[in-house]
C-alpha positions, 0 to 999 in steps of 0.5 A: 499499500502506498501513502495515505492508503492509496493502492498501487497496482500493476500496469495491466490491472485496474480497480473497479467500482463494485456497484458497476460492472463492465463485464458482458453478460454470461451465457448462464444469464441466457439459460433458462432455469428448466430441469432436463428430461430424464433419459429413458434408458437409465439403469433402475438405480440411476433413475431412482437417484435422478427422481431424488436429486433433480426435482430438488435441484430444479426446485432452487432453479439451478438446472437448464435443460442442457445439464442432462449429460452432466447430471446423468454422468454424475448420478452414474458415478454416485451409484457406482461409488455406493455399490462399491462402497456397499461391497467394501462395507461387506467385505473390507478384506479378501483373501488372495489364493494365489499369494496365500495372504489377506488383501484389500478389497479392490472395491475400495479403489472403485469406491475411491475413483467414483467418489472423486469423479462425483464430487467434480460433477457435484461441485459443478451442479450445486450438489455440495454445500460449499458450491451453494454457499459460494453461488448467488441466488438466482432469483437475486441476479447472480451477475449483479455487481451488488453481489460481487464478493470482491467489490470494495466496500464503502 
């Protein structure tokens, strides 16, 4: 900080007024909040997860019709992770006949891989409490400069 509290910024940066925004509108602002249509060929477990999760997300207006493929993949990873987890809970250790020793259940790694993949989709789709806490409410004009967390106060 320079004299008298003035900020010295590098030449390629400029201060912005938190009440005004030169940023062009984003594509997200143009997309209507309408839930995607559930694919007819989903496996039963994925279909059930869709019926539980999609209406909840649609209710808060965070989905668009084009989110269908991302939702489907997220839910497929979710179901795969749950299935692998159930297997690990039933049998945490297996016996390796070839090497005559106990071994970790391979489903443990499957669970980890699918959980990680699901979490990445979940962050994008607003399925985690952190992603929701960081996103402005759709009914409050998410792109409005008054909701800018980086705007200087006063």
